[in-house]
C-alpha positions in Angstrom: 42.1 5.4 5.6 40.3 7.3 2.9 41.5 4.9 0.2 40.3 1.9 2.2 37.0 3.6 2.8 36.5 4.1 -0.9 37.5 0.4 -1.6 35.1 -0.8 1.0 32.2 1.3 -0.4 33.2 0.1 -3.9 33.0 -3.5 -2.9 29.8 -3.1 -0.9 28.0 -1.5 -3.7 29.4 -3.6 -6.5 27.9 -6.8 -5.3 24.3 -5.7 -5.7 24.0 -3.2 -8.5 24.6 -2.9 -12.2 25.3 0.0 -14.4 22.6 2.5 -15.0 19.9 1.1 -17.3 16.4 2.3 -18.3 13.9 1.6 -15.6 12.0 -1.6 -16.3 8.3 -1.5 -15.7 7.3 -5.1 -14.7 4.0 -6.6 -15.5 1.4 -7.0 -12.8 2.7 -8.9 -9.8 5.0 -6.5 -8.1 7.3 -8.1 -5.5 7.5 -6.7 -2.0 11.1 -6.8 -0.8 10.4 -4.9 2.4 12.7 -2.2 3.8 16.4 -2.2 4.0 17.4 -2.4 7.7 18.8 0.9 8.8 19.4 2.6 12.2 18.7 6.2 12.8 21.7 8.5 13.1 21.8 10.5 16.4 23.7 13.5 15.2 21.6 16.5 14.5 24.1 18.8 12.6 22.2 21.9 13.5 23.0 24.5 16.2 20.4 26.7 17.8 22.3 29.4 19.8 19.4 30.5 21.9 18.9 34.1 23.1 22.5 35.0 22.2 21.5 34.4 18.6 20.1 37.9 18.6 23.6 39.3 19.2 24.9 37.0 16.4 22.5 38.5 14.0 23.4 42.0 15.0 27.1 41.2 14.4 26.3 39.7 11.0 24.4 42.9 10.1 27.4 45.0 11.2 29.8 42.8 9.1 27.5 43.2 6.2 27.9 47.0 6.6 31.6 46.6 6.8 31.8 44.1 4.0 28.8 44.2 1.7 30.6 42.6 -1.3 29.6 39.1 -2.5 31.9 36.2 -2.1 34.8 36.8 -4.5 34.9 33.4 -6.3 37.1 34.5 -9.2 39.5 36.2 -6.9 39.8 33.2 -4.6 40.3 30.9 -7.6 43.1 33.1 -9.0 44.9 33.4 -5.7 44.5 29.6 -5.1 45.9 28.9 -8.6 49.0 30.9 -7.8 49.4 29.1 -4.5 48.7 25.5 -5.7 50.1 26.0 -9.2 53.6 26.5 -7.8 54.0 29.8 -9.8 56.5 32.2 -8.4 54.4 35.3 -7.9 56.1 38.5 -9.1 54.2 41.3 -7.3 55.2 43.8 -9.9 53.5 41.9 -12.7 50.4 43.6 -14.0 48.2 40.6 -13.3 49.4 40.4 -9.7 48.9 44.1 -9.2 45.3 43.7 -10.4 44.8 40.8 -8.0 46.2 42.8 -5.2 43.9 45.7 -6.0 40.9 43.4 -6.2 41.8 41.9 -2.8 42.2 45.4 -1.4 38.8 46.5 -2.9 37.1 43.4 -1.4 38.8 43.9 2.0 38.4 47.7 2.0 35.9 47.6 4.8 38.1 45.5 7.0 41.2 47.6 6.0 39.6 50.9 6.9 38.2 49.5 10.2 41.6 48.0 11.1 43.3 51.2 10.2 41.0 53.1 12.6 41.8 50.5 15.2 45.5 51.0 14.7 45.2 54.8 15.0 43.3 54.2 18.2 46.1 51.9 19.5 48.8 54.4 18.6 47.1 57.7 19.4 45.2 57.0 22.6 48.3 56.1 24.7 50.1 59.0 23.2 47.2 61.3 23.9 47.0 59.9 27.4 50.7 60.6 28.0 50.5 64.1 26.7 47.3 64.7 28.8 49.1 63.5 31.9 52.1 65.7 31.3 49.9 68.6 30.5 48.0 68.3 33.8 51.2 67.9 35.8 52.1 71.4 34.5 48.7 72.7 35.8 47.3 72.8 32.4 44.5 70.8 30.7 42.4 71.1 33.8 45.2 70.2 36.2 45.0 73.5 38.1 43.0 73.1 41.2 40.9 76.3 40.5 37.4 76.6 39.1 35.9 79.7 37.8 32.3 80.4 38.8 29.8 80.4 36.0 26.1 81.1 35.9 25.4 77.8 33.9 27.7 75.6 36.0 24.7 73.5 37.3 23.5 72.9 33.8 27.0 71.9 32.6 27.5 69.6 35.5 24.2 67.9 34.9 24.9 67.5 31.2 28.4 66.1 31.8 27.0 63.6 34.4 24.3 62.5 32.0 26.6 62.0 29.1 29.1 60.1 31.2 26.3 57.9 32.6 25.0 57.1 29.1 28.5 56.3 27.9 29.1 54.1 30.9 25.8 52.3 30.2 26.9 51.7 26.6 30.2 50.4 27.8 28.4 48.2 30.2 26.3 46.7 27.4 29.4 46.0 25.4 31.0 44.3 28.4 28.0 42.2 28.9 28.0 41.2 25.2 31.7 40.3 25.3 31.2 38.4 28.5 28.2 36.5 27.1 30.1 35.6 24.0 33.1 34.5 26.0 30.9 32.3 28.3 29.0 31.0 25.3 32.1 29.8 23.6 33.3 28.1 26.8 30.0 26.4 27.3 29.9 25.1 23.7 33.4 23.8 24.0 32.5 21.9 27.1 29.4 20.5 25.4 31.3 19.7 22.2 32.4 16.3 23.5 28.9 15.0 23.3 28.5 16.1 19.7 31.9 14.7 18.8 31.0 11.3 20.4 27.7 11.4 18.5 29.5 11.8 15.2 31.8 8.9 16.0 28.8 6.8 17.0 27.1 7.5 13.7 30.3 6.6 11.8 30.4 3.3 13.7 26.8 2.7 12.8 27.6 3.5 9.2 30.4 0.9 9.2 28.5 -1.8 11.3 25.2 -1.6 9.5 26.5 -1.8 5.9 27.3 -5.6 6.0 23.8 -6.3 7.4 22.3 -4.2 4.6 24.3 -6.1 2.0 23.2 -9.4 3.4 19.6 -8.2 3.4 19.9 -7.3 -0.3 21.4 -10.6 -1.2 18.9 -12.6 0.9 16.0 -10.8 -0.8 17.0 -12.8 -4.0 15.1 -15.6 -2.3 12.0 -13.5 -2.5 12.5 -13.3 -6.3 13.4 -17.0 -6.6 10.4 -18.1 -4.4 8.0 -16.0 -6.5 9.4 -17.4 -9.7 9.3 -21.0 -8.4 5.7 -20.4 -7.2 4.7 -19.4 -10.7 6.6 -22.3 -12.2 5.0 -24.8 -9.8 1.7 -23.2 -10.7 2.4 -23.2 -14.4 -1.1 -24.6 -15.1 -3.0 -21.9 -13.3 -0.6 -19.2 -14.5 0.3 -20.1 -18.1 -2.5 -22.5 -18.7 -5.1 -20.0 -17.5 -3.6 -17.4 -19.8 -3.8 -19.7 -22.8 -7.3 -20.7 -21.8 -8.3 -17.1 -21.4 -7.1 -16.1 -24.8 -8.7 -19.2 -26.5 -11.8 -18.7 -24.5 -12.6 -15.4 -26.3 -13.8 -17.6 -29.2 -14.4 -21.0 -27.6 -16.7 -19.9 -24.8 -19.1 -17.9 -26.9 -19.4 -20.9 -29.3 -20.1 -23.4 -26.5 -22.4 -20.9 -24.9 -24.4 -20.6 -28.2 -24.6 -24.4 -28.4 -25.7 -24.7 -24.9 -28.3 -22.0 -25.5 -29.6 -24.0 -28.5 -29.9 -27.1 -26.3 -32.0 -25.1 -24.0 -34.1 -23.9 -26.9 -34.8 -27.4 -27.9 -36.2 -28.3 -24.5 -38.2 -25.0 -24.5 -39.6 -25.9 -27.9 -40.8 -29.3 -26.7 -42.5 -27.7 -23.7 -44.1 -25.1 -25.9 -45.4 -27.7 -28.4 -46.9 -29.8 -25.5 -48.5 -26.7 -24.1 -50.0 -25.9 -27.5 -51.5 -29.4 -27.9 -53.0 -29.5 -24.4 -54.3 -25.9 -24.5 -56.0 -26.4 -27.9 -57.7 -29.6 -26.7 -59.1 -27.8 -23.6 -60.3 -24.9 -25.6 -61.8 -27.2 -28.4 -63.7 -29.1 -25.8 -65.4 -25.9 -24.4 -66.1 -24.3 -27.8 -67.6 -27.5 -29.3 -70.1 -27.9 -26.5 -71.1 -24.2 -26.8 -71.4 -24.6 -30.5 -73.8 -27.5 -30.1 -76.1 -25.7 -27.6 -76.2 -22.5 -29.7 -77.1 -24.6 -32.8 -79.9 -26.3 -30.9 -81.3 -23.0 -29.6 -81.1 -21.5 -33.1 -82.9 -24.5 -34.6 -85.8 -24.3 -32.0 -86.0 -20.5 -32.4 -86.2 -20.9 -36.2 -89.0 -23.5 -35.8 -90.9 -21.0 -33.5 -90.6 -18.2 -36.1 -92.0 -20.6 -38.8 -95.3 -20.8 -36.8 -98.4 -19.4 -38.5 -98.7 -16.7 -35.8 -95.7 -14.9 -37.3 -97.7 -14.5 -40.5 -100.1 -12.1 -38.9 -99.8 -8.5 -39.9 -98.9 -7.3 -36.4 -96.1 -10.0 -35.9 -94.7 -10.4 -39.4 -92.1 -7.5 -39.3 -91.0 -8.5 -35.8 -90.5 -12.1 -36.7 -88.6 -11.2 -39.8 -86.2 -9.0 -37.8 -85.6 -11.9 -35.3 -85.2 -14.4 -38.1 -82.5 -12.2 -39.7 -80.5 -12.0 -36.5 -80.4 -15.8 -36.0 -77.1 -16.0 -37.9 -75.4 -14.2 -34.9 -76.1 -17.1 -32.6 -72.8 -18.9 -33.3 -69.3 -19.2 -31.8 -66.6 -16.8 -32.9 -63.3 -18.5 -31.8 -63.2 -21.9 -33.5 -60.2 -23.9 -32.1 -61.3 -27.0 -33.8 -60.1 -25.8 -37.2 -56.5 -25.1 -36.0 -53.7 -27.3 -37.5 -52.2 -29.8 -35.0 -48.5 -29.8 -33.9 -48.2 -33.5 -33.2 -45.7 -34.1 -36.1 -43.4 -31.4 -34.9 -43.6 -32.6 -31.3 -42.7 -36.1 -32.4 -39.6 -34.8 -34.3 -38.5 -32.8 -31.3 -38.9 -35.8 -29.0 -36.6 -37.7 -31.4 -34.1 -34.8 -31.2 -34.1 -34.9 -27.4 -33.2 -38.6 -27.4 -29.6 -37.2 -27.6 -28.6 -35.1 -24.6 -27.0 -32.1 -26.4 -26.4 -30.3 -23.1 -24.3 -33.2 -21.9 -22.3 -33.1 -25.1 -21.7 -29.3 -24.7 -20.7 -29.8 -21.0 -18.1 -32.4 -22.1 -16.7 -29.7 -24.4 -16.5 -27.3 -21.5 -14.8 -29.9 -19.4 -12.2 -30.7 -22.1 -11.5 -27.0 -22.6 -11.2 -26.4 -18.8 -8.6 -29.1 -18.6 -6.1 -26.8 -20.5 -4.1 -26.0 -17.3 -3.7 -29.7 -16.6 -2.5 -30.3 -20.1 0.1 -27.5 -19.7 1.3 -29.0 -16.4 1.7 -32.5 -17.9 3.5 -31.2 -21.0 6.0 -28.8 -19.2 7.4 -31.0 -16.4 10.8 -31.6 -17.9 11.4 -27.9 -18.9 10.3 -26.6 -15.5 12.8 -28.8 -13.7 15.6 -27.3 -15.9 14.4 -23.7 -15.1 14.4 -24.4 -11.4 18.0 -25.6 -11.6 19.0 -22.3 -13.3 17.3 -20.3 -10.5 19.1 -22.3 -7.9 22.4 -21.7 -9.6 21.8 -18.0 -9.7 21.3 -17.9 -6.0 24.4 -20.0 -5.4 26.5 -17.7 -7.6 25.3 -14.6 -5.8 26.1 -16.1 -2.4 29.5 -17.3 -3.5 30.4 -13.9 -4.9 29.3 -12.1 -1.8 31.3 -14.3 0.5 34.4 -13.8 -1.7 34.4 -10.1 -1.0 36.9 -9.0 1.7 34.2 -6.8 3.3 34.8 -7.9 6.9 38.6 -7.2 6.7 38.1 -3.8 5.2 35.5 -3.0 7.8 37.7 -4.2 10.6 40.6 -2.0 9.3 38.3 1.1 9.0 36.9 0.4 12.5 40.5 0.3 13.9 41.3 3.7 12.3 38.0 5.1 13.5 38.6 3.8 17.0 42.1 5.3 17.0 40.8 8.6 15.8 38.2 8.6 18.6 40.8 7.7 21.2 43.1 10.5 19.9 40.2 13.0 20.2 39.3 11.8 23.6 42.9 12.1 24.8 43.4 15.6 23.5 40.0 16.9 24.4 41.1 17.7 28.0 44.0 19.7 26.6 41.5 21.6 24.4 39.4 22.4 27.4 42.5 23.5 29.3 43.5 25.9 26.5 40.0 27.1 26.3 40.1 27.8 30.0 43.2 30.0 29.5 41.4 31.7 26.6 38.3 32.2 28.8 40.5 33.6 31.6 42.3 36.0 29.3 39.0 37.3 27.8 37.6 37.6 31.3 40.6 39.7 32.3 39.9 42.0 29.4 36.3 42.3 30.5 37.5 43.0 34.0 39.6 45.9 32.7 36.5 47.5 31.4 34.6 46.6 34.5 37.3 48.3 36.7 37.0 51.4 34.6 33.2 51.2 34.9 33.4 50.8 38.6 35.4 54.0 39.0 32.9 55.8 36.7 29.9 54.6 38.5 31.4 55.2 41.9 32.4 58.7 40.8 28.9 59.4 39.5 27.4 58.0 42.7 29.6 59.8 45.2 29.7 63.0 43.2 26.0 63.2 42.7 25.1 62.2 46.3 27.8 64.4 48.0 27.4 67.4 45.8 26.2 70.5 47.7 25.2 73.3 45.4 25.5 75.9 48.3 29.2 74.9 48.9 31.9 76.8 47.2 34.5 74.9 45.1 37.0 75.1 48.0 34.5 73.9 50.6 33.1 70.9 48.8 32.5 67.8 51.0 34.7 64.7 51.2 32.2 62.5 49.3 31.9 64.8 46.4 35.7 65.1 46.3 36.1 61.3 46.4 33.6 61.0 43.5 35.8 63.4 41.4 38.9 61.3 42.3 37.1 58.1 41.2 36.3 59.7 37.9 40.0 60.7 37.3 41.1 57.2 38.4 38.7 55.8 35.7 40.3 58.2 33.2 43.7 57.0 34.1 42.9 53.3 33.7 41.1 54.1 30.4 44.4 55.4 29.0 46.3 52.4 30.4 43.9 49.7 29.2 42.3 51.0 26.1 45.1 50.3 23.6 45.5 46.8 24.9 41.8 46.2 24.4 41.9 47.6 21.0 44.8 45.4 19.9 42.7 42.3 20.8 39.7 43.8 19.1 41.6 44.5 15.8 43.1 41.0 15.7 39.9 39.2 16.4 37.9 41.5 14.1 40.2 40.9 11.1 40.4 37.2 11.8 36.8 36.5 12.8 35.3 38.8 10.3 37.1 37.2 7.4 36.3 33.7 8.6 32.6 34.7 8.6 32.7 36.3 5.2 35.2 33.9 3.4 34.3 30.6 5.1 31.0 30.5 6.9 28.7 32.4 4.5 30.1 30.7 1.3 29.8 27.4 3.1 26.2 28.0 3.9 25.3 28.9 0.2 27.8 26.3 -1.1 29.9 28.9 -3.0 32.9 27.5 -1.1 32.3 24.1 -2.8 32.1 25.8 -6.2 35.5 27.3 -5.6 36.9 23.9 -4.6 35.3 22.3 -7.7 37.0 24.8 -10.1 38.8 22.7 -12.7 42.6 22.6 -12.4 42.5 24.6 -9.1 44.0 22.3 -6.5 46.0 20.4 -9.1 46.9 22.1 -12.4 46.8 18.7 -14.2 43.4 17.6 -12.9 40.1 18.8 -14.0 38.2 17.4 -11.1 40.4 17.1 -8.0 38.1 14.7 -6.0 37.7 12.4 -9.0 41.5 12.4 -9.4 42.0 11.4 -5.7 39.4 8.6 -5.7 39.4 7.3 -9.2 42.7 8.4 -10.5 40.6 9.8 -13.4 40.2 13.6 -13.1 37.8 13.6 -16.1 35.0 12.0 -14.1 32.4 14.5 -13.1 32.6 14.2 -9.3 32.5 17.4 -7.3 32.7 18.4 -3.7 29.3 20.1 -3.9 27.5 17.1 -5.4 29.0 14.7 -2.9 28.1 17.0 0.0 24.6 17.6 -1.3 23.9 13.9 -1.8 25.3 13.0 1.6 23.2 15.8 3.1 20.1 14.1 1.6 21.3 10.8 3.1 21.8 9.1 -0.2 23.9 6.0 -0.5 27.7 6.3 -0.8 27.6 4.5 -4.2 25.5 7.3 -5.7 27.3 10.1 -3.9 30.8 9.1 -5.0 29.8 7.6 -8.4 31.6 4.4 -7.6 30.4 2.8 -10.8 33.5 4.2 -12.4 35.6 1.9 -10.2 33.5 -1.2 -10.1 31.8 -2.8 -13.2 29.1 -4.9 -11.7 28.0 -6.4 -15.0 31.3 -8.2 -15.2 30.9 -9.8 -11.8 27.2 -10.3 -11.5 25.6 -10.4 -14.9 22.0 -11.4 -14.0 21.0 -10.9 -17.7 23.0 -14.0 -18.6 21.0 -16.1 -16.3 17.7 -14.5 -17.4 18.6 -15.4 -21.0 19.0 -19.0 -19.9 15.6 -18.9 -18.3 14.1 -17.2 -21.4 15.5 -19.9 -23.7 14.1 -22.6 -21.4 10.7 -21.1 -21.4 10.7 -20.6 -25.2 11.1 -24.3 -25.6 7.8 -25.0 -24.0 5.5 -26.8 -26.5 1.8 -27.4 -25.6 -0.5 -29.5 -27.8 -4.3 -28.9 -27.3 -5.5 -31.1 -30.2 -7.1 -33.5 -27.7 -9.7 -31.0 -26.8 -13.1 -31.7 -28.6 -15.7 -29.0 -28.1 -18.7 -30.7 -29.9 -18.7 -34.0 -31.7 -20.5 -34.9 -34.9 -23.4 -36.4 -33.1 -24.1 -33.1 -31.4 -23.8 -31.2 -34.6 -26.3 -33.6 -36.3 -28.6 -33.2 -33.4 -28.6 -29.4 -34.0 -29.4 -30.0 -37.7 -32.3 -32.3 -36.9 -33.7 -29.6 -34.6 -33.6 -27.1 -37.4 -35.6 -29.5 -39.7 -38.2 -30.4 -37.1 -40.8 -28.3 -38.9 -41.7 -25.9 -36.2 -41.2 -23.1 -38.7 -44.1 -24.6 -40.7 -46.7 -24.0 -38.0 -49.4 -21.4 -38.9 -48.7 -19.1 -36.0 -51.0 -16.4 -37.4 -54.0 -18.7 -37.3 -53.4 -19.6 -33.7 -52.9 -15.9 -32.7 -56.1 -14.9 -34.7 -58.3 -17.4 -32.9 -56.7 -16.6 -29.5 -57.6 -12.9 -30.0 -61.2 -13.6 -31.0 -64.2 -13.4 -28.5 -66.1 -16.6 -27.6 -69.3 -15.8 -29.5 -70.1 -13.5 -32.4 -72.7 -11.6 -30.4 -73.1 -10.9 -26.7 -75.7 -13.5 -25.8 -77.1 -11.4 -22.9 -77.7 -8.5 -25.3 -79.2 -10.9 -27.9 -81.5 -12.4 -25.2 -82.7 -9.0 -23.9 -83.3 -7.8 -27.5 -85.3 -11.0 -28.3 -87.4 -10.5 -25.2 -88.0 -6.9 -26.1 -89.2 -8.0 -29.6 -91.4 -10.6 -28.0 -93.1 -7.8 -26.0 -94.0 -6.1 -29.2 -96.1 -9.1 -30.3 -99.7 -9.7 -29.3 -100.3 -11.7 -26.2 -100.2 -15.3 -26.8 -98.2 -18.5 -27.4 -95.7 -16.9 -29.8 -94.8 -14.2 -27.2 -94.3 -16.8 -24.5 -92.2 -19.1 -26.8 -89.9 -16.3 -27.7 -89.4 -15.3 -24.1 -88.6 -19.0 -23.3 -85.9 -19.0 -26.0 -84.5 -15.8 -24.5 -84.2 -17.4 -21.1 -82.4 -20.4 -22.7 -79.9 -18.1 -24.3 -79.2 -16.4 -21.0 -78.7 -19.8 -19.4 -76.2 -20.8 -22.1 -74.3 -17.5 -21.5 -74.1 -18.0 -17.8 -73.2 -21.7 -17.9 -70.9 -21.9 -20.8 -69.7 -18.5 -22.2 -68.9 -17.0 -18.8 -66.7 -20.0 -17.8 -65.0 -19.9 -21.1 -64.1 -16.3 -20.5 -63.5 -16.3 -16.7 -62.8 -19.9 -15.5 -59.1 -20.5 -14.6 -59.0 -23.6 -16.7 -59.8 -21.8 -19.9 -58.0 -18.6 -19.0 -54.8 -20.5 -18.3 -55.2 -22.6 -21.4 -55.7 -19.5 -23.5 -52.7 -17.7 -21.9 -50.4 -20.7 -22.2 -51.4 -21.2 -25.8 -50.6 -17.5 -26.5 -47.2 -17.7 -24.8 -46.2 -21.0 -26.4 -47.2 -19.9 -29.8 -45.2 -16.7 -29.5 -42.2 -18.6 -28.1 -42.4 -21.1 -31.0 -42.6 -18.2 -33.4 -39.5 -16.6 -32.0 -37.6 -19.9 -32.0 -38.6 -20.8 -35.5 -37.6 -17.5 -36.9 -34.6 -18.2 -39.2 -34.0 -21.4 -37.2 -31.9 -22.9 -39.9 -29.6 -19.9 -40.1 -29.2 -19.8 -36.3 -28.3 -23.5 -36.1 -25.8 -23.1 -38.9 -24.2 -20.1 -37.2 -23.9 -22.1 -34.0 -22.2 -25.0 -35.8 -20.0 -22.6 -37.7 -18.9 -20.9 -34.4 -18.1 -24.3 -32.8 -16.2 -25.4 -35.9 -14.2 -22.1 -35.9 -13.3 -22.5 -32.3 -12.3 -26.1 -32.8 -10.2 -25.1 -35.8 -8.5 -22.4 -33.6 -7.6 -25.0 -31.0 -6.4 -27.6 -33.6 -4.5 -25.3 -36.0 -4.0 -21.8 -34.6 -3.6 -22.5 -30.8 0.2 -22.6 -31.2 0.3 -18.9 -32.0 -1.8 -18.1 -28.9 0.5 -20.4 -26.8 3.6 -18.8 -28.1 2.2 -15.3 -27.4 1.1 -16.3 -23.9 4.3 -18.1 -23.2 6.2 -14.9 -24.1 4.1 -13.0 -21.6 4.7 -15.7 -19.1 8.4 -15.5 -19.7 8.2 -11.7 -19.3 6.6 -12.2 -16.0 9.3 -14.5 -14.8 12.1 -12.3 -16.1 10.2 -9.3 -14.7 10.8 -10.6 -11.2 14.6 -10.5 -11.8 14.3 -7.0 -13.3 12.3 -5.9 -10.2 15.0 -7.3 -8.0 17.7 -5.5 -9.9 15.9 -2.2 -9.9 15.1 -2.5 -6.2 18.7 -3.3 -5.4 19.8 -0.3 -7.5 17.4 2.0 -5.8 18.4 0.6 -2.4 22.1 1.1 -3.1 21.4 4.6 -4.3 19.3 5.8 -1.4 19.5 3.4 1.6 22.6 1.2 1.7 25.6 2.9 3.3 23.7 6.2 3.5 26.4 8.8 3.9 24.6 11.2 6.2 27.3 10.9 8.9 29.9 12.2 6.4 27.9 15.3 5.8 27.3 15.6 9.5 31.0 15.5 10.2 31.6 18.3 7.7 28.7 20.3 9.1 29.9 19.7 12.7 33.4 20.8 11.9 32.6 23.8 9.7 29.1 25.0 10.4 28.9 24.2 14.1 32.4 24.3 15.5 34.1 26.8 13.3 31.2 29.1 12.5 28.5 28.8 15.2 30.8 28.1 18.1 34.0 29.9 17.4 33.4 32.6 14.7 30.1 33.8 16.0 31.4 33.9 19.6 34.7 35.6 18.7 32.9 38.1 16.5 30.4 38.9 19.2 33.3 39.3 21.7 35.2 41.8 19.6 31.9 43.6 18.7 31.1 44.1 22.4 34.7 44.8 23.4 35.3 47.1 20.5 32.2 49.1 21.1 33.1 49.5 24.8 36.6 50.6 23.9 35.4 53.2 21.4 33.0 54.7 24.0 35.9 55.1 26.4 36.9 58.2 24.4 33.7 60.2 25.2 33.7 58.8 28.7 37.2 60.2 29.3 36.2 63.6 28.1 33.0 63.7 30.2 34.8 62.3 33.2 37.5 64.9 33.1 35.0 67.7 32.6 32.7 66.4 35.4 35.5 65.8 37.9 36.0 69.7 38.1 32.5 69.9 39.6 33.0 67.2 42.2 36.6 67.7 43.4 37.6 70.2 46.1 39.6 73.2 44.7 42.5 74.9 46.3 41.3 78.4 45.2 38.2 79.9 43.9 36.9 83.2 42.5 35.7 85.9 45.1 32.9 88.4 44.5 33.7 91.9 46.1 30.6 93.9 45.2 32.2 95.5 42.1 34.5 97.7 44.1 37.6 96.9 42.2 36.1 97.0 38.8 36.6 93.3 38.2 33.0 92.3 38.6 33.8 90.6 41.9 36.1 87.8 40.4 39.7 87.8 41.6 42.7 85.4 41.3 44.5 83.9 44.2 47.9 85.2 43.3 46.5 88.8 43.2 44.6 88.7 46.5 46.2 85.9 48.3 42.9 84.4 49.5 43.4 80.9 50.6 41.0 78.2 51.5 40.4 78.8 55.2 39.2 75.2 55.7 41.5 72.9 53.8 44.2 73.1 51.2 43.9 70.2 48.8 46.8 67.9 48.7 45.3 65.5 46.1 47.4 64.5 43.1 47.6 67.1 40.4 46.6 66.1 36.9 
């Protein structure tokens, strides 16, 4: 059965995993294979003893006191090598003597304890026999006579107290033994459920494995579907990648050309704005210039009047005459150069729609994915055929495995084993009942002794009359003394039988705990089993020799148990790769190489893509030679920043009127004031609108913005245009001559993506086989159930607790016997007693019966003499 199980696991794991390889980190686009279907195992290989666990811990502590030595790995190995190595042990050889001494040293605690138990077994019956014979001869307390003592009450109380304490301790021991006995029986009765749970988990282990393998195989479709999806979308996938790499140079070049096309349109708008704004401003300033010239002429004529030659007016007139030059416009837009020639050239440039040409370049470049699709149709069909063949081969290989037959055979063996266990379990329960009954009888022996002691204490204490003499004690007190002596008698009869059982169970259970349970818990037991050449002197690793017929494989009991404990897959736990070379049966790399070769043959030609034709480039050159860089931008900006007039007309008019007031009253004064009013009127009707009216303010602002825009655009215009044309030519050259390198590079990445899906599938299968498929937790549970739960928790702990309670009770029978014998003298009715005669005979009032012949006047005891 074990060989078939190994073959099954071998075949199961081999169909889906390859040898250990470095973990592949796939590119972006991780596949989701879901979770391998697995049922939860029911068995919880852990036992919680409950309240009795406190007793178990106390027993473990006692065993540590008896045997504090660590697990003797080296000693066990040497002893096992002698046993399994077929060496004839000569006990007189030095090495065997050393081994014997080492074993004695390790077992010294058990040996000493067992020796004490044997002394108990031998001596206590012998002492009881001698004690009985001694009492029959009226010695050892057998004489029915009690001497009167002054501290008799104190002694009686002390003996009663000591006997009661000893009886309580014996009672506790009996309870411990009974609890352990009952606990073992209860666990045996409940073990059937745990056994059935283990068999159920093993069936799940066998039944779920084929479904898990089918799931792994079927998940190849996920890989294939993803690869086919990428192949069907080769344009968006590969084409977009090629486009993205080329776009790093192509898109900036086209963006620059498109920006230049926008600059041309903005230049036209700016030139038109300049022409219109200059006309508006020229119109306003020319009319103002004419009015100011007329006012200045009339004012000059007035100052040439003879009245200004008078002594009082001459200086004033000269001052006014000298200020006439200020009556003039300051911003003269009529003298600015025109932009009509530049605007005409820009209009000629705009006859060709450069933006449309650039958009055609964008459209051609964006058609890269379609070009890739059209040029890879034949190769993609070949790759799809390869993918379909891979899936067919995997399915064919999986169906060729004799999995179902092996599983059916294993299930038959498992069913037979379960039926065998179920058939013999009633027999186990029957034998356990006999064991339980025997242990109960042993406990009842102690209970019988305790009943006599407790009844003796009860009757003796309740019936004792301190005023009664030893010969006149009551019937109840006398009965109590008889119960005590009966307890002593049964103690001598039963104690050695109890101690035989204690010694046997102590030596057996204690060594099982120290040599099996504790080393199993800390895995030292597995280290012994994994000792090279231990179980077979020709095999380094016994487990590997059994499974692989190759003892050099590093397969150990400890590693297998630990891996199964962690619920890893059986493939990982047993290192089945040493039996099954998956690469020879399912070499996915061979298929991936075919896919890679197909992808490498992809050839993509992008020479049909035209980013910008010669017409567009010539259009850019015409724009650079449009002459906008020849505009006198400083002249425009200077006139824009000037005020409308050279002097504030209101201030000039007020000053003129103030000068007129300095002249003598007359026609000259009135004329000058009239001119001042005309100047004010010109300011209000013409200067103020030029400065504040929306028409002129907007014209001035538009002119300012347009001139600055033209200045920025014209700055190194020729260099900018040549840079744009150079960028477009470089991008076109990249597409025509160097795109093949980009295509090869991106095709390699595309191939890595497709191959990465297969690598992801392989790594996922490997991980699933290692951790999820055929998870061997049930195997570890079976071992834990058999050793940790059944042997250690159920049997060893219960047996150890039983002998601990029984042995403690048996040991305390010795002081109980002593105290019971002593105490019975104070409870039983005596045949004779000491008499006090007032010191007349010089004997201090105490006389013996054979001297004075004083008999009990009430009753002569006829009780059995001890």
